[in-house]
Kinemage of the C-alpha trace (Angstrom):
@kinemage 1
@onewidth
@group {chain A} dominant
@subgroup {mainchain}
@vectorlist {calphas} color= white
{ca unk a 1} P 0.051 -0.096 0.001
{ca unk a 2} L 1.374 3.330 -1.119
{ca unk a 3} L 0.616 6.623 0.577
{ca unk a 4} L -1.310 8.783 -2.123
{ca unk a 5} L -1.833 11.958 -0.009
{ca unk a 6} L -5.533 11.906 -1.317
{ca unk a 7} L -8.838 12.071 0.547
{ca unk a 8} L -11.128 9.155 0.728
{ca unk a 9} L -14.543 10.356 -0.362
{ca unk a 10} L -16.450 7.258 0.176
{ca unk a 11} L -14.640 4.597 -1.656
{ca unk a 12} L -12.865 7.070 -4.162
{ca unk a 13} L -9.534 8.590 -3.808
{ca unk a 14} L -9.736 12.330 -4.501
{ca unk a 15} L -7.424 15.366 -4.607
{ca unk a 16} L -9.316 18.371 -5.898
{ca unk a 17} L -8.036 20.846 -3.377
{ca unk a 18} L -5.250 23.470 -3.893
{ca unk a 19} L -3.695 23.383 -0.400
{ca unk a 20} L -1.021 20.797 0.343
{ca unk a 21} L 1.164 19.918 3.239
{ca unk a 22} L 3.462 17.199 4.550
{ca unk a 23} L 3.921 15.297 7.844
{ca unk a 24} L 7.140 15.623 9.954
{ca unk a 25} L 9.427 13.131 11.507
{ca unk a 26} L 10.340 14.696 14.870
{ca unk a 27} L 13.109 12.005 15.419
{ca unk a 28} L 14.908 13.000 12.281
{ca unk a 29} L 13.862 16.663 12.408
{ca unk a 30} L 12.615 16.622 8.878
{ca unk a 31} L 9.572 16.449 6.629
{ca unk a 32} L 8.321 13.153 5.308
{ca unk a 33} L 8.120 12.690 1.622
{ca unk a 34} L 4.357 12.367 1.032
{ca unk a 35} L 2.258 15.336 0.006
{ca unk a 36} L -1.278 15.502 1.423
{ca unk a 37} L -4.134 17.374 -0.368
{ca unk a 38} L -6.425 19.249 1.879
{ca unk a 39} L -10.061 18.432 1.139
{ca unk a 40} L -11.786 21.064 -0.854
{ca unk a 41} L -15.398 22.358 -0.132
{ca unk a 42} L -16.761 20.218 -2.952
{ca unk a 43} L -15.125 17.051 -1.563
{ca unk a 44} L -16.463 17.845 2.011
{ca unk a 45} L -19.991 18.123 0.596
{ca unk a 46} L -19.660 15.008 -1.359
{ca unk a 47} L -18.517 12.899 1.699
{ca unk a 48} L -21.398 14.350 3.655
{ca unk a 49} L -24.039 13.537 1.016
{ca unk a 50} L -22.596 10.038 0.717
{ca unk a 51} L -22.675 9.642 4.450
{ca unk a 52} L -26.329 10.776 4.611
{ca unk a 53} L -27.349 8.381 1.957
{ca unk a 54} L -25.328 5.509 3.504
{ca unk a 55} L -27.106 6.211 6.769
{ca unk a 56} L -30.412 5.248 5.212
{ca unk a 57} L -29.097 1.753 4.850
{ca unk a 58} L -26.432 1.369 7.491
{ca unk a 59} L -28.783 2.372 10.316
{ca unk a 60} L -30.909 -0.781 9.642
{ca unk a 61} L -27.867 -3.098 9.175
{ca unk a 62} L -28.021 -6.169 11.517
{ca unk a 63} L -25.682 -6.491 14.305
{ca unk a 64} L -24.166 -9.550 12.717
{ca unk a 65} L -23.345 -7.707 9.591
{ca unk a 66} L -21.882 -4.725 11.573
{ca unk a 67} L -19.815 -7.337 13.533
{ca unk a 68} L -18.408 -8.773 10.235
{ca unk a 69} L -17.538 -5.236 9.122
{ca unk a 70} L -15.800 -4.270 12.442
{ca unk a 71} L -13.883 -7.515 12.424
{ca unk a 72} L -12.943 -7.080 8.662
{ca unk a 73} L -11.443 -3.610 9.580
{ca unk a 74} L -9.392 -5.177 12.251
{ca unk a 75} L -8.170 -7.945 9.904
{ca unk a 76} L -7.196 -5.303 7.167
{ca unk a 77} L -5.335 -3.197 9.683
{ca unk a 78} L -3.230 -6.289 10.672
{ca unk a 79} L -2.584 -6.908 7.018
{ca unk a 80} L -0.800 -3.426 6.666
{ca unk a 81} L 1.731 -4.869 9.060
{ca unk a 82} L 5.262 -3.144 8.990
{ca unk a 83} L 4.134 -0.446 6.580
{ca unk a 84} L 1.764 0.876 9.128
{ca unk a 85} L 4.193 0.560 12.028
{ca unk a 86} L 6.940 2.316 10.143
{ca unk a 87} L 4.776 5.108 8.946
{ca unk a 88} L 3.462 5.598 12.485
{ca unk a 89} L 6.995 5.823 13.693
{ca unk a 90} L 8.114 8.230 11.090
{ca unk a 91} L 5.310 10.577 11.926
{ca unk a 92} L 5.305 10.547 15.735
{ca unk a 93} L 8.896 9.782 16.856
{ca unk a 94} L 7.324 7.124 19.068
{ca unk a 95} L 9.056 3.706 19.264
{ca unk a 96} L 8.068 0.485 17.672
{ca unk a 97} L 6.753 -1.052 20.886
{ca unk a 98} L 4.388 1.844 21.469
{ca unk a 99} L 3.208 1.607 17.747
{ca unk a 100} L 2.501 -2.106 18.062
{ca unk a 101} L 0.920 -1.796 21.455
{ca unk a 102} L -1.499 0.888 20.028
{ca unk a 103} L -2.261 -1.146 17.183
{ca unk a 104} L -3.136 -4.036 19.464
{ca unk a 105} L -5.394 -1.821 21.469
{ca unk a 106} L -7.078 -0.532 18.178
{ca unk a 107} L -7.721 -4.010 17.082
{ca unk a 108} L -9.043 -5.095 20.545
{ca unk a 109} L -11.559 -2.142 20.485
{ca unk a 110} L -12.741 -3.065 17.088
{ca unk a 111} L -13.443 -6.732 18.135
{ca unk a 112} L -14.945 -5.835 21.424
{ca unk a 113} L -17.476 -3.709 19.514
{ca unk a 114} L -18.041 -6.482 17.063
{ca unk a 115} L -18.907 -8.892 19.886
{ca unk a 116} L -21.214 -6.220 21.514
{ca unk a 117} L -23.469 -5.757 18.446
{ca unk a 118} L -23.172 -9.451 17.345
{ca unk a 119} L -24.873 -10.376 20.830
{ca unk a 120} L -27.232 -7.433 20.405
{ca unk a 121} L -28.552 -6.666 24.030
{ca unk a 122} L -26.822 -3.310 24.091
{ca unk a 123} L -29.843 -1.567 22.556
{ca unk a 124} L -31.577 -1.722 25.899
{ca unk a 125} L -34.927 -2.997 24.472
{ca unk a 126} L -37.593 -2.212 26.946
{ca unk a 127} L -41.257 -3.353 26.538
{ca unk a 128} L -44.438 -2.496 28.419
{ca unk a 129} L -47.251 -4.541 26.933
{ca unk a 130} L -50.796 -3.191 26.756
{ca unk a 131} L -53.400 -3.580 29.273
{ca unk a 132} L -56.661 -2.252 27.708
{ca unk a 133} L -58.753 -3.265 30.577
{ca unk a 134} L -56.776 -1.029 33.059
{ca unk a 135} L -58.921 1.701 34.678
{ca unk a 136} L -59.490 4.524 34.648
{ca unk a 137} L -57.276 4.722 31.614
{ca unk a 138} L -56.216 1.895 29.337
{ca unk a 139} L -52.478 1.168 29.065
{ca unk a 140} L -50.986 1.263 25.485
{ca unk a 141} L -48.276 -0.990 24.331
{ca unk a 142} L -45.055 0.944 24.422
{ca unk a 143} L -41.628 -0.257 23.332
{ca unk a 144} L -38.223 1.428 23.456
{ca unk a 145} L -34.687 0.849 22.238
{ca unk a 146} L -31.530 2.868 21.158
{ca unk a 147} L -31.253 3.872 17.657
{ca unk a 148} L -28.281 5.600 15.801
{ca unk a 149} L -28.100 9.523 15.586
{ca unk a 150} L -26.767 9.804 11.953
{ca unk a 151} L -23.529 10.812 10.255
{ca unk a 152} L -20.742 11.331 12.835
{ca unk a 153} L -17.517 13.474 12.393
{ca unk a 154} L -14.548 12.169 14.253
{ca unk a 155} L -11.448 14.279 14.761
{ca unk a 156} L -8.060 12.254 14.884
{ca unk a 157} L -5.931 12.854 18.135
{ca unk a 158} L -2.283 13.943 17.900
{ca unk a 159} L -1.097 11.600 20.585
{ca unk a 160} L -2.802 8.448 19.567
{ca unk a 161} L -2.725 8.035 15.785
{ca unk a 162} L -4.468 4.577 15.901
{ca unk a 163} L -6.370 4.134 19.138
{ca unk a 164} L -8.097 7.444 19.040
{ca unk a 165} L -7.988 8.353 15.520
{ca unk a 166} L -9.087 6.994 12.044
{ca unk a 167} L -10.306 3.581 13.384
{ca unk a 168} L -10.094 4.378 16.925
{ca unk a 169} L -12.651 4.036 19.697
{ca unk a 170} L -14.878 6.928 18.448
{ca unk a 171} L -15.105 5.497 14.983
{ca unk a 172} L -15.604 1.922 16.087
{ca unk a 173} L -18.325 2.889 18.539
{ca unk a 174} L -19.989 5.027 15.815
{ca unk a 175} L -19.824 2.098 13.416
{ca unk a 176} L -21.274 -0.292 15.921
{ca unk a 177} L -24.128 2.101 16.639
{ca unk a 178} L -24.983 2.156 12.863
{ca unk a 179} L -23.546 5.587 12.200
{ca unk a 180} L -21.529 6.542 9.110
{ca unk a 181} L -18.295 8.227 9.974
{ca unk a 182} L -16.356 11.082 8.335
{ca unk a 183} L -12.721 11.379 9.925
{ca unk a 184} L -11.066 14.714 9.828
{ca unk a 185} L -7.556 13.177 9.675
{ca unk a 186} L -4.978 14.759 12.062
{ca unk a 187} L -2.378 16.492 9.999
{ca unk a 188} L 0.584 15.289 12.171
{ca unk a 189} L -0.145 11.648 11.106
{ca unk a 190} L -1.955 11.849 7.911
{ca unk a 191} L 0.028 9.074 6.464
{ca unk a 192} L -0.879 6.726 9.098
{ca unk a 193} L -4.447 7.912 8.845
{ca unk a 194} L -4.559 7.103 5.044
{ca unk a 195} L -3.246 3.662 5.545
{ca unk a 196} L -5.962 2.855 8.184
{ca unk a 197} L -8.623 4.533 5.909
{ca unk a 198} L -7.599 2.122 3.159
{ca unk a 199} L -8.064 -0.791 5.458
{ca unk a 200} L -11.609 0.419 6.455
{ca unk a 201} L -12.443 0.931 2.674
{ca unk a 202} L -11.323 -2.671 1.922
{ca unk a 203} L -13.495 -3.870 4.772
{ca unk a 204} L -16.399 -1.770 3.455
{ca unk a 205} L -16.145 -3.484 0.109
{ca unk a 206} L -15.680 -6.935 1.461
{ca unk a 207} L -18.561 -6.940 3.723
{ca unk a 208} L -21.135 -5.032 1.469
{ca unk a 209} L -21.402 -1.939 3.419
{ca unk a 210} L -22.920 1.063 1.652
{ca unk a 211} L -20.496 3.512 -0.093
{ca unk a 212} L -20.225 6.569 2.059
{ca unk a 213} L -20.347 4.894 5.333
{ca unk a 214} L -16.673 6.014 5.783
{ca unk a 215} L -14.713 8.963 4.388
{ca unk a 216} L -11.302 10.246 5.382
{ca unk a 217} L -10.522 14.131 4.875
{ca unk a 218} L -7.103 15.710 5.075
{ca unk a 219} L -6.691 19.120 6.511
{ca unk a 220} L -3.691 21.000 8.024
{ca unk a 221} L -5.955 23.928 9.330
{ca unk a 222} L -9.311 24.283 10.962
{ca unk a 223} L -11.493 25.151 7.853
{ca unk a 224} L -12.460 21.559 6.938
{ca unk a 225} L -13.481 20.678 10.549
{ca unk a 226} L -15.457 23.885 10.813
{ca unk a 227} L -17.379 23.114 7.563
{ca unk a 228} L -17.967 19.572 8.637
{ca unk a 229} L -19.306 20.579 12.073
{ca unk a 230} L -21.646 23.244 10.748
{ca unk a 231} L -23.251 21.116 8.117
{ca unk a 232} L -26.907 20.212 8.831
{ca unk a 233} L -26.491 16.493 7.833
{ca unk a 234} L -23.906 15.924 10.401
{ca unk a 235} L -25.584 14.743 13.770
{ca unk a 236} L -22.653 14.262 16.205
{ca unk a 237} L -18.931 14.972 16.673
{ca unk a 238} L -16.183 13.099 18.551
{ca unk a 239} L -12.876 14.839 19.448
{ca unk a 240} L -9.846 14.080 21.549
{ca unk a 241} L -7.450 16.989 22.193
{ca unk a 242} L -6.873 20.360 23.764
{ca unk a 243} L -9.570 22.377 25.700
{ca unk a 244} L -9.351 25.136 23.203
{ca unk a 245} L -10.063 22.889 20.175
{ca unk a 246} L -12.768 20.890 21.947
{ca unk a 247} L -14.490 23.969 23.227
{ca unk a 248} L -14.370 25.744 19.777
{ca unk a 249} L -16.102 22.662 18.212
{ca unk a 250} L -18.679 22.589 21.136
{ca unk a 251} L -19.520 26.240 20.610
{ca unk a 252} L -19.856 25.774 16.833
{ca unk a 253} L -22.131 22.848 17.250
{ca unk a 254} L -24.289 24.594 19.849
{ca unk a 255} L -24.744 27.652 17.568
{ca unk a 256} L -26.193 25.582 14.762
{ca unk a 257} L -29.947 25.988 13.998
{ca unk a 258} L -30.162 22.428 14.951
{ca unk a 259} L -27.512 21.974 17.782
{ca unk a 260} L -25.750 18.771 17.913
{ca unk a 261} L -23.749 16.935 20.589
{ca unk a 262} L -19.972 17.130 20.784
{ca unk a 263} L -18.376 14.482 22.677
{ca unk a 264} L -15.035 16.048 23.474
{ca unk a 265} L -12.247 14.557 25.708
{ca unk a 266} L -10.012 17.476 26.627
{ca unk a 267} L -7.476 18.593 29.056
{ca unk a 268} L -6.685 17.147 32.491
{ca unk a 269} L -4.016 17.345 35.106
{ca unk a 270} L -5.054 14.270 37.017
{ca unk a 271} L -4.560 15.261 40.765
{ca unk a 272} L -2.696 12.853 42.919
{ca unk a 273} L -3.145 13.130 46.703
{ca unk a 274} L -0.347 11.847 48.867
{ca unk a 275} L -1.787 11.094 52.291
{ca unk a 276} L 0.451 11.787 55.331
{ca unk a 277} L 1.276 8.221 56.422
{ca unk a 278} L 1.906 7.164 52.803
{ca unk a 279} L 4.278 10.032 52.352
{ca unk a 280} L 6.037 9.094 55.715
{ca unk a 281} L 6.250 5.273 55.108
{ca unk a 282} L 6.284 4.903 51.275
{ca unk a 283} L 7.278 8.351 50.009
{ca unk a 284} L 10.661 7.356 48.470
{ca unk a 285} L 9.160 4.376 46.681
{ca unk a 286} L 6.106 6.468 45.461
{ca unk a 287} L 8.468 9.370 44.250
{ca unk a 288} L 10.400 6.746 42.102
{ca unk a 289} L 7.170 5.354 40.599
{ca unk a 290} L 5.829 8.909 39.797
{ca unk a 291} L 9.184 9.906 38.144
{ca unk a 292} L 8.503 7.258 35.613
{ca unk a 293} L 4.819 7.862 35.291
{ca unk a 294} L 5.411 11.627 34.582
{ca unk a 295} L 7.993 10.974 31.824
{ca unk a 296} L 6.017 7.875 30.372
{ca unk a 297} L 5.418 8.608 26.582
{ca unk a 298} L 7.207 11.979 27.125
{ca unk a 299} L 4.220 13.025 29.208
{ca unk a 300} L 1.917 12.975 26.190
{ca unk a 301} L -0.888 11.081 27.807
{ca unk a 302} L -4.166 12.658 28.756
{ca unk a 303} L -3.765 10.880 32.104
{ca unk a 304} L -0.374 12.275 32.869
{ca unk a 305} L -0.008 13.114 36.659
{ca unk a 306} L 0.370 16.940 36.353
{ca unk a 307} L -0.522 17.749 39.965
{ca unk a 308} L 0.579 16.070 43.170
{ca unk a 309} L -0.878 17.302 46.538
{ca unk a 310} L 0.555 16.715 50.017
{ca unk a 311} L 0.625 18.209 53.498
{ca unk a 312} L 3.626 20.413 54.189
{ca unk a 313} L 6.566 18.993 56.255
{ca unk a 314} L 9.641 16.864 56.226
{ca unk a 315} L 7.805 13.799 54.621
{ca unk a 316} L 6.667 15.879 51.637
{ca unk a 317} L 10.082 17.607 51.419
{ca unk a 318} L 11.606 14.114 51.167
{ca unk a 319} L 9.141 13.150 48.621
{ca unk a 320} L 9.896 16.240 46.516
{ca unk a 321} L 13.619 15.758 46.836
{ca unk a 322} L 13.489 12.054 45.687
{ca unk a 323} L 11.037 12.887 42.783
{ca unk a 324} L 13.454 15.626 41.615
{ca unk a 325} L 16.569 13.482 41.867
{ca unk a 326} L 14.829 10.430 40.180
{ca unk a 327} L 13.243 12.257 37.293
{ca unk a 328} L 16.503 13.850 35.964
{ca unk a 329} L 18.070 10.273 35.832
{ca unk a 330} L 15.646 9.354 33.099
{ca unk a 331} L 16.617 9.865 29.507
{ca unk a 332} L 14.510 12.492 27.729
{ca unk a 333} L 12.514 11.190 24.755
{ca unk a 334} L 11.054 12.714 21.659
{ca unk a 335} L 7.820 14.597 21.470
{ca unk a 336} L 5.286 14.158 18.661
{ca unk a 337} L 5.986 17.297 16.712
{ca unk a 338} L 8.028 20.523 16.853
{ca unk a 339} L 4.649 22.321 17.493
{ca unk a 340} L 3.966 19.965 20.550
{ca unk a 341} L 7.373 20.617 22.001
{ca unk a 342} L 6.915 24.346 21.373
{ca unk a 343} L 3.628 24.512 23.197
{ca unk a 344} L 5.225 22.524 25.975
{ca unk a 345} L 8.135 25.057 26.280
{ca unk a 346} L 5.656 27.960 26.121
{ca unk a 347} L 3.200 26.555 28.676
{ca unk a 348} L 6.076 25.631 30.975
{ca unk a 349} L 7.516 29.067 30.820
{ca unk a 350} L 4.078 30.610 31.508
{ca unk a 351} L 3.761 28.411 34.588
{ca unk a 352} L 7.281 29.240 35.858
{ca unk a 353} L 6.631 32.847 35.469
{ca unk a 354} L 3.876 32.764 38.108
{ca unk a 355} L 4.659 34.110 41.577
{ca unk a 356} L 5.442 31.581 44.119
{ca unk a 357} L 6.134 28.656 41.706
{ca unk a 358} L 9.659 27.022 42.160
{ca unk a 359} L 11.414 24.508 39.939
{ca unk a 360} L 13.019 21.748 41.892
{ca unk a 361} L 14.251 19.693 38.916
{ca unk a 362} L 14.922 19.976 35.347
{ca unk a 363} L 16.913 17.756 33.085
{ca unk a 364} L 20.104 19.589 32.364
{ca unk a 365} L 22.097 17.343 30.210
{ca unk a 366} L 22.294 17.524 26.334
{ca unk a 367} L 19.072 16.537 24.478
{ca unk a 368} L 18.368 15.759 20.953
{ca unk a 369} L 16.249 17.936 18.729
{ca unk a 370} L 12.440 17.793 19.632
{ca unk a 371} L 13.187 15.992 22.874
{ca unk a 372} L 11.584 17.375 26.067
{ca unk a 373} L 13.366 18.370 29.392
{ca unk a 374} L 11.342 16.812 32.158
{ca unk a 375} L 10.470 19.249 34.954
{ca unk a 376} L 9.215 19.158 38.533
{ca unk a 377} L 8.014 22.347 40.277
{ca unk a 378} L 6.457 23.055 43.781
{ca unk a 379} L 4.114 25.732 45.019
{ca unk a 380} L 2.369 26.678 48.394
{ca unk a 381} L -1.335 25.658 48.730
{ca unk a 382} L -2.661 29.220 49.123
{ca unk a 383} L -0.738 30.377 45.968
{ca unk a 384} L -2.070 27.572 43.956
{ca unk a 385} L -5.666 28.146 45.261
{ca unk a 386} L -5.604 31.816 44.173
{ca unk a 387} L -3.980 31.477 40.765
{ca unk a 388} L -5.969 29.389 38.236
{ca unk a 389} L -3.137 29.782 35.775
{ca unk a 390} L -1.259 27.176 37.823
{ca unk a 391} L -4.197 24.738 37.216
{ca unk a 392} L -3.685 24.578 33.616
{ca unk a 393} L -2.364 21.565 31.860
{ca unk a 394} L 1.359 21.581 30.628
{ca unk a 395} L 1.090 18.850 28.085
{ca unk a 396} L 4.435 16.992 28.368
{ca unk a 397} L 6.716 15.647 31.160
{ca unk a 398} L 5.780 18.237 33.775
{ca unk a 399} L 4.411 17.955 37.161
{ca unk a 400} L 3.712 20.409 40.075
{ca unk a 401} L 3.678 19.345 43.791
{ca unk a 402} L 1.261 21.598 45.778
{ca unk a 403} L 2.219 22.003 49.444
{ca unk a 404} L -0.960 22.330 51.506
{ca unk a 405} L -1.069 23.577 55.079
{ca unk a 406} L -3.486 20.905 56.151
{ca unk a 407} L -6.137 18.669 55.033
{ca unk a 408} L -8.828 21.308 55.213
{ca unk a 409} L -6.843 23.469 52.757
{ca unk a 410} L -6.308 20.403 50.622
{ca unk a 411} L -10.156 19.749 50.510
{ca unk a 412} L -10.713 23.309 49.559
{ca unk a 413} L -8.174 23.246 46.697
{ca unk a 414} L -9.796 20.027 45.236
{ca unk a 415} L -13.245 21.446 45.496
{ca unk a 416} L -12.132 24.384 43.544
{ca unk a 417} L -10.195 22.371 41.040
{ca unk a 418} L -11.614 22.176 37.337
{ca unk a 419} L -12.972 18.865 36.188
{ca unk a 420} L -10.405 16.029 35.562
{ca unk a 421} L -10.263 12.649 33.982
{ca unk a 422} L -8.554 10.956 37.060
{ca unk a 423} L -7.873 11.392 40.641
{ca unk a 424} L -5.457 9.251 42.691
{ca unk a 425} L -5.135 8.607 46.396
{ca unk a 426} L -1.812 7.295 47.755
{ca unk a 427} L -2.586 5.693 51.202
{ca unk a 428} L -0.637 3.553 53.662
{ca unk a 429} L -2.507 0.427 54.995
{ca unk a 430} L -6.017 1.695 56.097
{ca unk a 431} L -5.144 5.328 56.292
{ca unk a 432} L -7.602 6.257 53.441
{ca unk a 433} L -10.527 5.296 55.772
{ca unk a 434} L -10.049 8.366 57.806
{ca unk a 435} L -10.473 10.752 54.876
{ca unk a 436} L -13.997 10.018 53.680
{ca unk a 437} L -14.738 13.760 53.247
{ca unk a 438} L -11.742 14.367 51.119
{ca unk a 439} L -12.618 11.325 48.813
{ca unk a 440} L -16.120 12.677 48.333
{ca unk a 441} L -14.710 16.054 47.255
{ca unk a 442} L -12.380 14.378 44.905
{ca unk a 443} L -15.020 12.108 43.399
{ca unk a 444} L -17.037 15.251 42.665
{ca unk a 445} L -14.121 16.538 40.316
{ca unk a 446} L -13.028 13.300 38.508
{ca unk a 447} L -14.319 10.603 36.291
{ca unk a 448} L -12.148 7.791 37.625
{ca unk a 449} L -10.570 7.474 41.108
{ca unk a 450} L -7.359 5.350 41.477
{ca unk a 451} L -6.113 3.864 44.735
{ca unk a 452} L -2.261 3.488 45.263
{ca unk a 453} L -1.466 3.486 41.524
{ca unk a 454} L -0.644 5.903 38.650
{ca unk a 455} L -3.153 7.437 36.351
{ca unk a 456} L -1.238 6.772 33.227
{ca unk a 457} L -2.732 3.768 31.330
{ca unk a 458} L -6.411 3.412 30.479
{ca unk a 459} L -7.692 -0.222 30.432
{ca unk a 460} L -10.265 -0.726 27.683
{ca unk a 461} L -12.847 -2.592 29.369
{ca unk a 462} L -16.679 -2.238 30.079
{ca unk a 463} L -16.069 -0.629 33.602
{ca unk a 464} L -13.741 1.922 32.397
{ca unk a 465} L -14.982 5.547 32.517
{ca unk a 466} L -12.713 7.806 30.396
{ca unk a 467} L -14.329 11.152 30.889
{ca unk a 468} L -15.156 13.500 33.759
{ca unk a 469} L -16.630 16.908 34.595
{ca unk a 470} L -15.924 19.737 32.350
{ca unk a 471} L -13.314 20.462 30.981
{ca unk a 472} L -12.084 17.050 31.220
{ca unk a 473} L -15.066 16.128 28.824
{ca unk a 474} L -18.088 18.124 27.458
{ca unk a 475} L -20.425 15.515 28.880
{ca unk a 476} L -19.428 13.659 32.051
{ca unk a 477} L -22.197 11.048 31.644
{ca unk a 478} L -20.358 9.319 28.842
{ca unk a 479} L -17.051 7.374 28.487
{ca unk a 480} L -14.687 7.725 25.388
{ca unk a 481} L -13.393 4.315 26.042
{ca unk a 482} L -14.923 0.854 26.164
{ca unk a 483} L -18.126 -0.612 24.808
{ca unk a 484} L -20.395 1.854 26.700
{ca unk a 485} L -19.004 4.650 24.562
{ca unk a 486} L -21.439 3.489 21.991
{ca unk a 487} L -24.113 5.447 23.970
{ca unk a 488} L -22.737 8.721 22.646
{ca unk a 489} L -23.849 7.959 19.101
{ca unk a 490} L -27.433 6.769 19.790
{ca unk a 491} L -30.703 8.111 21.117
{ca unk a 492} L -33.737 6.282 22.862
{ca unk a 493} L -36.721 5.878 20.550
{ca unk a 494} L -40.157 4.560 21.514
{ca unk a 495} L -42.930 2.759 19.349
{ca unk a 496} L -46.407 3.153 20.793
{ca unk a 497} L -49.151 0.642 19.812
{ca unk a 498} L -47.090 -0.387 16.737
{ca unk a 499} L -47.978 -3.657 14.998
{ca unk a 500} L -45.751 -6.410 16.033
{ca unk a 501} L -44.808 -7.465 12.355
{ca unk a 502} L -43.505 -3.959 11.739
{ca unk a 503} L -41.510 -3.626 14.942
{ca unk a 504} L -37.634 -3.952 14.693
{ca unk a 505} L -36.491 -7.536 15.521
{ca unk a 506} L -35.272 -6.237 18.881
{ca unk a 507} L -38.730 -5.336 20.040
{ca unk a 508} L -40.894 -8.131 18.365
{ca unk a 509} L -42.842 -10.522 20.708
{ca unk a 510} L -40.941 -13.544 19.338
{ca unk a 511} L -37.507 -11.923 20.252
{ca unk a 512} L -35.941 -13.400 17.122
{ca unk a 513} L -32.506 -12.147 18.173
{ca unk a 514} L -32.676 -13.852 21.673
{ca unk a 515} L -31.447 -10.739 23.223
{ca unk a 516} L -31.916 -9.734 26.903
{ca unk a 517} L -34.954 -7.228 27.226
{ca unk a 518} L -36.767 -5.591 30.025
{ca unk a 519} L -40.371 -6.874 29.594
{ca unk a 520} L -42.853 -5.504 32.073
{ca unk a 521} L -40.197 -4.682 34.571
{ca unk a 522} L -38.499 -8.171 34.230
{ca unk a 523} L -35.155 -8.768 32.572
{ca unk a 524} L -35.529 -11.761 30.207
{ca unk a 525} L -34.560 -13.531 27.084
{ca unk a 526} L -38.027 -15.144 26.699
{ca unk a 527} L -40.441 -14.253 23.943
{ca unk a 528} L -43.654 -12.582 24.888
């Protein structure tokens, strides 16, 4: 498979636009060879029209057929083999192990959704049968299930070219729901995106899915994304990235004549709370663990531990000292793009310019181009509380230790913190049982709470909640990871007094799909 640099408008490769760009190899510090053609207004319109037509068929496609499609995408991605891995590495500076690990996660997500829709109970079929003899008002037959929203736009993520991009979790979930997808490919890894798009198109053809169920559009700027989100035939948006980018899309979608949902997973500093006994008895060990967590993937994870809270005193001083010593022993690694490291340096400089913030460690040795100097800072609790600039994410290997006067001040700070993806409690033995009020405050600010671990690493499983109060995400009721993320792309729909033979199979008396349904308040697989 050769990279053409063209857009996939349904099953056709197209390059009608005048704007071109290249991706960049941050390891070699030079542009990659392939030229990419930004989608023109006409190509955008064509892709949307195709998606709208495809939806008429795809929304009624059986779970078995959708499962075949999802599994075929996974198979085709695996066939790309080394071509995909090498392209990924050339566009990200990330190592082979990370590339293969992320590919494995992508395959796993696709197959998990295939299993989900193949079984079929995910539609939450709910049936209340009629009782015409009920007094004083007869009861009508009412049946409800989840149905797809319509064409979805997915924005690729800079830091996950596979798992959160072209065939990533948003796309897989939307396909599973019965929604066509138009991907706005991320310009930093457009080659990786085209390869995966080619795999999806082969799966479309092999499984007989309607043309237009998938398109992949290139764009180096914001114009393509703006046109997609504003279009009346688009019914939902998925985004993983910065607060600024996600909020801009959210505002655009809200201002439409028909507003649509934007499910954006955005910034997070993932507060970590070091309880006093844990600091005293395990502080050194925990500091070493967190030095590795902060620098993992050059800090380019949305769950990077950017804030660590503790109570002032010798134990916290020792923790800061060990963390500072350990983090500079770790060899710096490459960031995704010169723009990413440029933003890292600017945001770090902004933080360091704030009154009361002190740098306790920064890697001082020679570093290669586009490699980041990991940094640890510290600040007093009162200073942090009164300066929201210090609350902002510094995307990269950066962490701030906040020294609180007491637990009361710590609770106050957490309660005033912006919404986050995760919160972590570091406890010694049963110490945590004495901090129920603090735990409740933390739970109100995060989507996932971790005990004696690190936030980096997001297990893809049904119990995972990857989201949280704004600005961690635009809707804290939903997850961006796992099979339940399908609920972003559907809406509940009821049939009243509808003839049985005209009901969808999920709601028919006979229960031909054999799914689990809530019938008159009882969960059952039985027919009516």
